[in-house]
KOLBA-25111 format. One record per residue (C-alpha): chain; x, y, z. Coordinates in Angstrom, 1 decimal. Example, Ala and Ser with C-alpha at 12.3 -4.5 7.8 and 13.67 -1.06 7.14 Angstrom:
@unit = A	x = 12.3	y = -4.5	z = 7.8
@unit = A	x = 13.7	y = -1.1	z = 7.1
***
This chain:
@unit = A	x = 36.4	y = 26.8	z = -10.8
@unit = A	x = 33.2	y = 25.1	z = -12.0
@unit = A	x = 30.2	y = 26.0	z = -9.9
@unit = A	x = 28.4	y = 23.0	z = -8.5
@unit = A	x = 24.8	y = 22.6	z = -9.5
@unit = A	x = 22.3	y = 22.4	z = -6.7
@unit = A	x = 21.0	y = 19.0	z = -5.8
@unit = A	x = 17.6	y = 18.1	z = -7.2
@unit = A	x = 14.9	y = 17.2	z = -4.7
@unit = A	x = 13.3	y = 13.8	z = -4.8
@unit = A	x = 10.1	y = 15.4	z = -6.0
@unit = A	x = 11.8	y = 17.4	z = -8.8
@unit = A	x = 13.6	y = 14.3	z = -10.1
@unit = A	x = 10.4	y = 12.2	z = -10.0
@unit = A	x = 8.4	y = 14.9	z = -11.7
@unit = A	x = 11.0	y = 15.1	z = -14.5
@unit = A	x = 11.0	y = 11.3	z = -15.0
@unit = A	x = 7.2	y = 10.9	z = -15.0
@unit = A	x = 6.8	y = 13.8	z = -17.5
@unit = A	x = 9.2	y = 12.1	z = -19.9
@unit = A	x = 7.3	y = 8.7	z = -19.9
@unit = A	x = 5.8	y = 7.6	z = -23.2
@unit = A	x = 3.2	y = 5.1	z = -22.1
@unit = A	x = 3.1	y = 1.7	z = -23.9
@unit = A	x = 0.2	y = 1.5	z = -26.4
@unit = A	x = 0.2	y = -2.1	z = -27.4
@unit = A	x = -2.7	y = -4.1	z = -26.0
@unit = A	x = -3.3	y = -7.8	z = -25.7
@unit = A	x = -6.3	y = -9.7	z = -24.5
@unit = A	x = -5.6	y = -12.5	z = -22.1
@unit = A	x = -7.7	y = -14.8	z = -19.9
@unit = A	x = -8.8	y = -13.2	z = -16.7
@unit = A	x = -7.2	y = -16.1	z = -14.7
@unit = A	x = -3.8	y = -15.1	z = -16.2
@unit = A	x = -4.1	y = -11.3	z = -15.6
@unit = A	x = -2.8	y = -11.0	z = -12.1
@unit = A	x = -0.4	y = -8.1	z = -11.9
@unit = A	x = -1.1	y = -6.8	z = -15.3
@unit = A	x = -2.4	y = -3.3	z = -16.1
@unit = A	x = -5.9	y = -2.9	z = -17.6
@unit = A	x = -5.8	y = -1.1	z = -21.0
@unit = A	x = -9.5	y = -0.2	z = -21.3
@unit = A	x = -12.3	y = 0.4	z = -18.7
@unit = A	x = -14.6	y = -2.5	z = -18.0
@unit = A	x = -18.3	y = -2.3	z = -17.5
@unit = A	x = -20.8	y = -4.8	z = -16.2
@unit = A	x = -23.5	y = -6.2	z = -18.5
@unit = A	x = -25.5	y = -7.5	z = -15.6
@unit = A	x = -26.7	y = -6.7	z = -12.1
@unit = A	x = -24.8	y = -8.2	z = -9.2
@unit = A	x = -26.6	y = -9.9	z = -7.6
@unit = A	x = -28.7	y = -10.7	z = -10.6
@unit = A	x = -31.9	y = -11.2	z = -8.5
@unit = A	x = -33.0	y = -10.4	z = -5.0
@unit = A	x = -31.5	y = -13.2	z = -2.8
@unit = A	x = -31.1	y = -14.1	z = 0.9
@unit = A	x = -28.1	y = -13.3	z = 3.0
@unit = A	x = -29.0	y = -16.0	z = 5.5
@unit = A	x = -30.2	y = -19.6	z = 5.9
@unit = A	x = -33.8	y = -19.2	z = 7.2
@unit = A	x = -37.3	y = -18.7	z = 6.0
@unit = A	x = -38.6	y = -16.3	z = 3.3
@unit = A	x = -41.9	y = -14.8	z = 4.5
@unit = A	x = -44.3	y = -11.9	z = 4.1
@unit = A	x = -43.5	y = -9.5	z = 6.8
@unit = A	x = -47.1	y = -8.7	z = 7.4
@unit = A	x = -47.8	y = -12.4	z = 8.3
@unit = A	x = -45.2	y = -12.3	z = 11.1
@unit = A	x = -46.2	y = -9.1	z = 12.9
@unit = A	x = -47.1	y = -10.9	z = 16.0
@unit = A	x = -43.6	y = -12.2	z = 16.6
@unit = A	x = -45.0	y = -15.8	z = 17.1
@unit = A	x = -46.5	y = -16.6	z = 13.7
@unit = A	x = -47.1	y = -20.3	z = 12.8
@unit = A	x = -46.8	y = -20.8	z = 9.1
@unit = A	x = -47.0	y = -23.7	z = 6.7
@unit = A	x = -43.7	y = -24.3	z = 4.9
@unit = A	x = -44.9	y = -24.5	z = 1.4
@unit = A	x = -41.6	y = -24.8	z = -0.5
@unit = A	x = -37.8	y = -25.3	z = -0.1
@unit = A	x = -35.4	y = -23.1	z = -2.2
@unit = A	x = -31.7	y = -23.8	z = -2.4
@unit = A	x = -29.1	y = -21.6	z = -4.1
@unit = A	x = -29.5	y = -21.9	z = -7.9
@unit = A	x = -33.2	y = -22.8	z = -7.7
@unit = A	x = -36.2	y = -20.6	z = -8.4
@unit = A	x = -39.2	y = -20.7	z = -6.0
@unit = A	x = -42.9	y = -20.3	z = -6.7
@unit = A	x = -44.9	y = -17.2	z = -5.7
@unit = A	x = -45.2	y = -17.2	z = -1.9
@unit = A	x = -48.9	y = -17.4	z = -0.8
@unit = A	x = -50.1	y = -15.4	z = 2.1
@unit = A	x = -49.8	y = -17.3	z = 5.4
@unit = A	x = -46.9	y = -19.6	z = 4.2
@unit = A	x = -43.2	y = -19.6	z = 4.4
@unit = A	x = -40.4	y = -20.9	z = 2.2
@unit = A	x = -37.4	y = -22.7	z = 3.7
@unit = A	x = -34.5	y = -20.8	z = 2.0
@unit = A	x = -30.7	y = -21.1	z = 2.0
@unit = A	x = -28.0	y = -18.5	z = 1.7
@unit = A	x = -27.7	y = -17.1	z = -1.8
@unit = A	x = -31.0	y = -18.5	z = -3.0
@unit = A	x = -33.3	y = -16.2	z = -5.1
@unit = A	x = -36.2	y = -14.7	z = -3.2
@unit = A	x = -39.6	y = -16.1	z = -4.3
@unit = A	x = -42.1	y = -13.6	z = -5.6
@unit = A	x = -44.4	y = -12.3	z = -2.9
@unit = A	x = -41.8	y = -12.7	z = -0.1
@unit = A	x = -40.4	y = -9.5	z = 1.3
@unit = A	x = -38.3	y = -10.6	z = 4.3
@unit = A	x = -36.1	y = -13.4	z = 5.5
@unit = A	x = -36.0	y = -14.6	z = 9.1
@unit = A	x = -32.8	y = -16.3	z = 10.1
@unit = A	x = -33.2	y = -19.9	z = 11.2
@unit = A	x = -32.0	y = -19.1	z = 14.8
@unit = A	x = -35.2	y = -17.1	z = 15.2
@unit = A	x = -37.5	y = -19.9	z = 14.0
@unit = A	x = -38.8	y = -23.2	z = 15.5
@unit = A	x = -39.4	y = -25.9	z = 12.9
@unit = A	x = -42.3	y = -28.4	z = 13.6
@unit = A	x = -42.8	y = -30.9	z = 10.7
@unit = A	x = -44.5	y = -29.0	z = 7.8
@unit = A	x = -44.8	y = -25.9	z = 9.9
@unit = A	x = -42.5	y = -23.3	z = 11.4
@unit = A	x = -43.0	y = -20.8	z = 14.2
@unit = A	x = -41.5	y = -17.4	z = 13.3
@unit = A	x = -40.3	y = -16.0	z = 16.7
@unit = A	x = -39.5	y = -12.6	z = 15.3
@unit = A	x = -41.4	y = -9.7	z = 13.7
@unit = A	x = -39.2	y = -8.9	z = 10.6
@unit = A	x = -39.2	y = -5.6	z = 8.7
@unit = A	x = -39.6	y = -5.6	z = 4.9
@unit = A	x = -36.2	y = -6.1	z = 3.3
@unit = A	x = -34.6	y = -7.8	z = 6.3
@unit = A	x = -31.7	y = -10.1	z = 5.3
@unit = A	x = -32.3	y = -9.6	z = 1.6
@unit = A	x = -29.6	y = -8.6	z = -0.9
@unit = A	x = -31.3	y = -6.5	z = -3.6
@unit = A	x = -30.8	y = -6.9	z = -7.3
@unit = A	x = -27.9	y = -4.7	z = -8.4
@unit = A	x = -27.0	y = -3.9	z = -4.8
@unit = A	x = -23.3	y = -4.5	z = -5.5
@unit = A	x = -23.1	y = -3.6	z = -9.2
@unit = A	x = -25.7	y = -2.2	z = -11.5
@unit = A	x = -25.8	y = -3.2	z = -15.1
@unit = A	x = -23.9	y = -0.7	z = -17.2
@unit = A	x = -21.7	y = 0.5	z = -14.3
@unit = A	x = -17.9	y = 0.8	z = -14.8
@unit = A	x = -16.3	y = -1.7	z = -12.5
@unit = A	x = -12.6	y = -1.2	z = -13.3
@unit = A	x = -11.1	y = 1.9	z = -14.9
@unit = A	x = -8.3	y = 1.9	z = -17.5
@unit = A	x = -4.9	y = 1.9	z = -15.8
@unit = A	x = -5.9	y = -0.4	z = -13.0
@unit = A	x = -3.1	y = -2.7	z = -11.8
@unit = A	x = -5.0	y = -5.9	z = -11.4
@unit = A	x = -4.8	y = -7.8	z = -8.1
@unit = A	x = -6.7	y = -10.9	z = -6.9
@unit = A	x = -9.7	y = -8.8	z = -5.9
@unit = A	x = -10.0	y = -7.1	z = -9.2
@unit = A	x = -9.8	y = -10.4	z = -11.0
@unit = A	x = -12.6	y = -11.7	z = -8.7
@unit = A	x = -14.7	y = -8.6	z = -9.5
@unit = A	x = -14.2	y = -9.1	z = -13.2
@unit = A	x = -15.2	y = -12.8	z = -12.9
@unit = A	x = -18.3	y = -11.9	z = -10.9
@unit = A	x = -19.8	y = -10.1	z = -13.9
@unit = A	x = -18.7	y = -12.8	z = -16.3
@unit = A	x = -15.6	y = -11.4	z = -17.9
@unit = A	x = -13.6	y = -14.3	z = -19.1
@unit = A	x = -10.8	y = -12.2	z = -20.6
@unit = A	x = -9.4	y = -8.7	z = -20.2
@unit = A	x = -7.5	y = -6.3	z = -22.4
@unit = A	x = -4.2	y = -5.4	z = -20.8
@unit = A	x = -1.1	y = -3.3	z = -21.7
@unit = A	x = 1.7	y = -5.4	z = -22.9
@unit = A	x = 4.4	y = -6.2	z = -20.4
@unit = A	x = 7.4	y = -3.8	z = -20.4
@unit = A	x = 10.6	y = -5.3	z = -21.8
@unit = A	x = 13.5	y = -4.3	z = -19.5
@unit = A	x = 17.2	y = -5.0	z = -20.0
@unit = A	x = 19.5	y = -5.0	z = -17.0
@unit = A	x = 23.3	y = -5.2	z = -16.7
@unit = A	x = 25.9	y = -4.5	z = -14.1
@unit = A	x = 29.3	y = -2.9	z = -14.2
@unit = A	x = 32.3	y = -3.5	z = -12.0
@unit = A	x = 35.2	y = -5.9	z = -12.3
@unit = A	x = 35.0	y = -6.5	z = -8.6
@unit = A	x = 31.6	y = -8.3	z = -9.0
@unit = A	x = 31.3	y = -12.0	z = -8.7
@unit = A	x = 28.3	y = -14.3	z = -9.0
@unit = A	x = 27.2	y = -16.5	z = -6.0
@unit = A	x = 28.7	y = -20.0	z = -6.4
@unit = A	x = 32.0	y = -18.6	z = -7.7
@unit = A	x = 35.0	y = -18.2	z = -5.5
@unit = A	x = 35.6	y = -14.7	z = -4.2
@unit = A	x = 39.0	y = -13.3	z = -5.3
@unit = A	x = 40.7	y = -10.7	z = -3.2
@unit = A	x = 38.8	y = -7.4	z = -3.4
@unit = A	x = 35.8	y = -9.0	z = -5.0
@unit = A	x = 32.1	y = -8.9	z = -3.8
@unit = A	x = 29.1	y = -10.9	z = -4.7
@unit = A	x = 26.6	y = -9.2	z = -7.1
@unit = A	x = 23.5	y = -8.8	z = -4.9
@unit = A	x = 22.0	y = -6.0	z = -7.0
@unit = A	x = 21.5	y = -8.4	z = -9.9
@unit = A	x = 19.1	y = -10.5	z = -7.8
@unit = A	x = 17.4	y = -7.6	z = -6.0
@unit = A	x = 16.7	y = -5.6	z = -9.2
@unit = A	x = 15.6	y = -8.6	z = -11.2
@unit = A	x = 13.2	y = -9.6	z = -8.5
@unit = A	x = 11.8	y = -6.1	z = -8.2
@unit = A	x = 11.3	y = -5.8	z = -12.0
@unit = A	x = 9.5	y = -9.2	z = -12.1
@unit = A	x = 7.2	y = -8.1	z = -9.3
@unit = A	x = 6.2	y = -5.2	z = -11.5
@unit = A	x = 5.2	y = -7.5	z = -14.4
@unit = A	x = 8.3	y = -6.8	z = -16.6
@unit = A	x = 9.9	y = -9.2	z = -19.0
@unit = A	x = 13.5	y = -9.0	z = -18.0
@unit = A	x = 16.6	y = -9.6	z = -20.1
@unit = A	x = 19.7	y = -10.0	z = -17.9
@unit = A	x = 23.0	y = -9.2	z = -19.7
@unit = A	x = 24.9	y = -10.0	z = -16.6
@unit = A	x = 28.2	y = -8.4	z = -15.5
@unit = A	x = 29.8	y = -6.2	z = -18.2
@unit = A	x = 33.6	y = -5.6	z = -18.2
@unit = A	x = 34.7	y = -2.3	z = -16.8
@unit = A	x = 35.6	y = -0.6	z = -20.1
@unit = A	x = 34.0	y = 1.8	z = -22.4
@unit = A	x = 33.7	y = -0.3	z = -25.6
@unit = A	x = 32.0	y = -3.3	z = -23.7
@unit = A	x = 29.6	y = -0.9	z = -22.1
@unit = A	x = 28.7	y = 0.8	z = -25.4
@unit = A	x = 28.2	y = -2.6	z = -27.1
@unit = A	x = 25.9	y = -3.8	z = -24.4
@unit = A	x = 23.8	y = -0.6	z = -24.6
@unit = A	x = 23.4	y = -0.9	z = -28.4
@unit = A	x = 22.3	y = -4.5	z = -28.0
@unit = A	x = 19.9	y = -3.8	z = -25.2
@unit = A	x = 18.3	y = -0.8	z = -27.0
@unit = A	x = 17.2	y = -2.9	z = -29.9
@unit = A	x = 14.3	y = -4.8	z = -28.3
@unit = A	x = 13.6	y = -3.2	z = -25.0
@unit = A	x = 11.6	y = -0.3	z = -23.6
@unit = A	x = 13.9	y = 0.4	z = -20.7
@unit = A	x = 17.6	y = -0.3	z = -19.8
@unit = A	x = 18.6	y = -0.3	z = -16.2
@unit = A	x = 22.2	y = -0.4	z = -14.9
@unit = A	x = 23.7	y = -0.5	z = -11.4
@unit = A	x = 27.0	y = 1.1	z = -10.7
@unit = A	x = 29.3	y = 3.2	z = -12.8
@unit = A	x = 27.1	y = 6.4	z = -12.8
@unit = A	x = 29.6	y = 8.6	z = -11.0
@unit = A	x = 32.4	y = 10.5	z = -12.8
@unit = A	x = 35.5	y = 8.5	z = -11.8
@unit = A	x = 38.0	y = 7.1	z = -14.3
@unit = A	x = 36.4	y = 3.6	z = -14.0
@unit = A	x = 32.8	y = 4.8	z = -14.3
@unit = A	x = 32.0	y = 4.2	z = -18.0
@unit = A	x = 28.2	y = 4.4	z = -18.0
@unit = A	x = 28.1	y = 8.2	z = -18.4
@unit = A	x = 30.4	y = 8.4	z = -21.5
@unit = A	x = 28.9	y = 5.2	z = -23.0
@unit = A	x = 25.3	y = 6.5	z = -22.8
@unit = A	x = 26.4	y = 9.9	z = -24.1
@unit = A	x = 28.1	y = 8.3	z = -27.1
@unit = A	x = 25.1	y = 6.0	z = -27.9
@unit = A	x = 22.2	y = 8.4	z = -27.0
@unit = A	x = 21.6	y = 11.2	z = -24.6
@unit = A	x = 22.0	y = 11.5	z = -20.8
@unit = A	x = 21.0	y = 13.5	z = -17.8
@unit = A	x = 23.2	y = 12.8	z = -14.8
@unit = A	x = 21.7	y = 14.1	z = -11.7
@unit = A	x = 22.9	y = 14.6	z = -8.1
@unit = A	x = 19.7	y = 14.1	z = -6.0
@unit = A	x = 19.2	y = 15.2	z = -2.5
@unit = A	x = 18.5	y = 11.7	z = -1.3
@unit = A	x = 20.1	y = 9.4	z = 1.2
@unit = A	x = 20.9	y = 6.5	z = 0.6
@unit = A	x = 21.6	y = 7.3	z = -3.1
@unit = A	x = 22.5	y = 10.5	z = -4.8
@unit = A	x = 23.7	y = 9.9	z = -8.4
@unit = A	x = 20.9	y = 8.9	z = -10.8
@unit = A	x = 21.3	y = 8.8	z = -14.6
@unit = A	x = 18.4	y = 9.2	z = -17.0
@unit = A	x = 18.3	y = 9.3	z = -20.7
@unit = A	x = 17.6	y = 7.4	z = -23.9
@unit = A	x = 19.6	y = 5.0	z = -26.1
@unit = A	x = 17.9	y = 4.6	z = -29.4
@unit = A	x = 14.2	y = 3.9	z = -28.7
@unit = A	x = 14.8	y = 2.7	z = -25.2
@unit = A	x = 14.8	y = 4.8	z = -22.0
@unit = A	x = 17.8	y = 4.5	z = -19.7
@unit = A	x = 18.0	y = 4.6	z = -15.9
@unit = A	x = 21.4	y = 4.2	z = -14.2
@unit = A	x = 21.3	y = 3.5	z = -10.4
@unit = A	x = 24.0	y = 3.7	z = -7.8
@unit = A	x = 26.0	y = 0.6	z = -7.1
@unit = A	x = 25.7	y = 0.4	z = -3.3
@unit = A	x = 23.0	y = -2.2	z = -2.6
@unit = A	x = 20.7	y = -0.2	z = -0.3
@unit = A	x = 21.1	y = 2.9	z = -2.6
@unit = A	x = 20.2	y = 0.8	z = -5.6
@unit = A	x = 17.2	y = -0.7	z = -3.8
@unit = A	x = 15.9	y = 2.6	z = -2.4
@unit = A	x = 16.3	y = 4.6	z = -5.7
@unit = A	x = 14.5	y = 1.8	z = -7.5
@unit = A	x = 11.5	y = 2.1	z = -5.2
@unit = A	x = 11.5	y = 5.9	z = -5.3
@unit = A	x = 12.1	y = 6.4	z = -9.1
@unit = A	x = 12.1	y = 3.2	z = -11.2
@unit = A	x = 8.9	y = 1.7	z = -9.8
@unit = A	x = 6.7	y = 4.8	z = -10.5
@unit = A	x = 8.4	y = 5.2	z = -13.9
@unit = A	x = 7.5	y = 1.6	z = -14.9
@unit = A	x = 4.0	y = 1.9	z = -13.6
@unit = A	x = 3.4	y = 5.1	z = -15.6
@unit = A	x = 4.9	y = 3.3	z = -18.6
@unit = A	x = 2.1	y = 0.8	z = -18.3
@unit = A	x = -0.5	y = 3.5	z = -18.0
@unit = A	x = -1.1	y = 3.5	z = -14.2
@unit = A	x = -2.2	y = 7.0	z = -13.2
@unit = A	x = -1.7	y = 6.9	z = -9.5
@unit = A	x = 1.9	y = 5.8	z = -8.8
@unit = A	x = 2.5	y = 7.4	z = -5.4
@unit = A	x = 2.9	y = 4.8	z = -2.6
@unit = A	x = 0.5	y = 4.9	z = 0.3
@unit = A	x = 2.1	y = 6.8	z = 3.3
@unit = A	x = 1.1	y = 6.7	z = 6.9
@unit = A	x = 1.9	y = 8.8	z = 10.0
@unit = A	x = 3.4	y = 6.5	z = 12.6
@unit = A	x = 5.0	y = 7.1	z = 16.0
@unit = A	x = 8.8	y = 6.9	z = 16.2
@unit = A	x = 10.0	y = 5.0	z = 19.2
@unit = A	x = 13.6	y = 6.2	z = 18.9
@unit = A	x = 15.7	y = 9.4	z = 18.6
@unit = A	x = 17.5	y = 10.4	z = 15.5
@unit = A	x = 19.9	y = 13.3	z = 16.1
@unit = A	x = 21.9	y = 13.1	z = 12.8
@unit = A	x = 20.3	y = 15.6	z = 10.5
@unit = A	x = 21.4	y = 15.5	z = 6.9
@unit = A	x = 21.1	y = 18.1	z = 4.1
@unit = A	x = 19.5	y = 15.4	z = 1.9
@unit = A	x = 16.0	y = 13.8	z = 2.1
@unit = A	x = 16.8	y = 10.6	z = 4.1
@unit = A	x = 15.0	y = 7.3	z = 3.9
@unit = A	x = 15.6	y = 5.4	z = 7.0
@unit = A	x = 14.9	y = 1.6	z = 7.3
@unit = A	x = 12.5	y = 1.0	z = 10.2
@unit = A	x = 10.2	y = -1.7	z = 11.5
@unit = A	x = 6.8	y = -1.7	z = 13.2
@unit = A	x = 6.9	y = -2.9	z = 16.8
@unit = A	x = 4.3	y = -4.6	z = 19.0
@unit = A	x = 3.3	y = -1.2	z = 20.5
@unit = A	x = 2.3	y = 0.3	z = 17.1
@unit = A	x = 5.4	y = 2.4	z = 16.8
@unit = A	x = 8.6	y = 2.3	z = 14.7
@unit = A	x = 12.0	y = 0.9	z = 15.7
@unit = A	x = 15.1	y = 2.0	z = 13.7
@unit = A	x = 17.7	y = -0.4	z = 12.2
@unit = A	x = 20.9	y = 0.5	z = 14.1
@unit = A	x = 23.1	y = 0.7	z = 11.0
@unit = A	x = 21.8	y = 3.0	z = 8.2
@unit = A	x = 24.8	y = 2.5	z = 5.9
@unit = A	x = 24.0	y = 2.2	z = 2.2
@unit = A	x = 26.0	y = -1.0	z = 2.1
@unit = A	x = 23.9	y = -2.8	z = 4.8
@unit = A	x = 21.4	y = -4.9	z = 2.9
@unit = A	x = 20.2	y = -6.7	z = 6.0
@unit = A	x = 18.3	y = -3.4	z = 6.9
@unit = A	x = 16.0	y = -4.0	z = 3.9
@unit = A	x = 15.1	y = -7.5	z = 5.1
@unit = A	x = 14.7	y = -6.6	z = 8.8
@unit = A	x = 12.6	y = -3.5	z = 8.0
@unit = A	x = 8.9	y = -3.1	z = 7.2
@unit = A	x = 9.5	y = 0.1	z = 5.2
@unit = A	x = 11.1	y = 3.5	z = 5.0
@unit = A	x = 10.8	y = 6.7	z = 7.1
@unit = A	x = 10.7	y = 9.7	z = 4.7
@unit = A	x = 12.7	y = 12.3	z = 6.6
@unit = A	x = 12.9	y = 15.8	z = 5.2
@unit = A	x = 16.3	y = 17.5	z = 4.9
@unit = A	x = 17.9	y = 18.9	z = 8.1
@unit = A	x = 15.4	y = 17.2	z = 10.4
@unit = A	x = 15.9	y = 15.3	z = 13.6
@unit = A	x = 13.4	y = 12.8	z = 15.2
@unit = A	x = 12.5	y = 12.6	z = 18.9
@unit = A	x = 10.9	y = 9.6	z = 20.5
@unit = A	x = 7.1	y = 10.0	z = 20.4
@unit = A	x = 7.1	y = 12.1	z = 17.3
@unit = A	x = 4.9	y = 11.2	z = 14.3
@unit = A	x = 6.9	y = 10.5	z = 11.1
@unit = A	x = 5.9	y = 9.8	z = 7.5
@unit = A	x = 6.3	y = 6.0	z = 6.9
@unit = A	x = 6.3	y = 4.3	z = 3.6
@unit = A	x = 5.7	y = 0.5	z = 4.1
@unit = A	x = 7.4	y = -1.9	z = 1.7
@unit = A	x = 4.0	y = -3.4	z = 1.0
@unit = A	x = 3.0	y = -0.1	z = -0.8
@unit = A	x = 6.5	y = 0.6	z = -2.3
@unit = A	x = 6.8	y = -2.9	z = -3.9
@unit = A	x = 3.2	y = -3.3	z = -5.1
***
């Protein structure tokens, strides 16, 4: 009798995957406006100070603080400075009308907001005794010239693009997009829009996985539904391996007579087939076909979705050179009881409620895709654990698992 191998933990499987990654090295330079979602190939530094000059944070009056010590100083308004204009040196006993973002005139060392001033023709009464530096943004306060603003491996979001633009970077060097091939096995699968034959189901995984890959910045080639036989599976693997960095399949990674992924990958390359202590999920295949990596996911829709988030997402991010691939986790109060401990690491679909706690989707089956739409994220529950209402649990929001 063959002894069963112990199940791998989620951490063990993920460590193995990440250690096997060969990061992409090709770099392309693209306009900053087109870089959203891409991964920065080289660190970026600023060639200028931000702000470039001392400027005002408020609409008001630029003054010499010493002239306003009385708290009721009446000053002649000698100049008006709008954003984008340069003022003249501020003479003692005068003020400059100034607007938010405008450069401070030489000689001025404070700004008094207009709400604390009373204008009177060519004069203004400063009804406040400012301290030197009040309401002034100093040169280089945000960014000093020569400072690194974005390290290599940064996954660029809207705020990173804005930061790059703020120092004048019109283009950015980014890692080329991963090329990922996907196909799906199972003669029972039918595409939406087609009539369902007896025993058939619609292929939801095709849509879920393609969307997840596109969100990660991948160029996706969809080979569709492959017939449930060994030769068709091998032929598709050979084709997909020619021009892709990664091949992903859904279904057929068990060891049944109709599960052809395992023998096909073993015939065309090499394969590790793991049983992982994870629920939903369990079977996960990893290997290589020619120059391409291979990842085979379970066929059940929630199992496929969860294992993608736990294993495929970090693998693809590391492939692009992202160093920190762990999702942000939070301790959140459970507002339910869970008295069904499992020997596997469970990932329960849950939703935040108005009281700041978590509600649990009532049906945690791996076939219930509605739980992924209803939920805000996953509760990471260690093996053999129960949950009591009021207990703090580790929560992984979809916003961090899908970013």
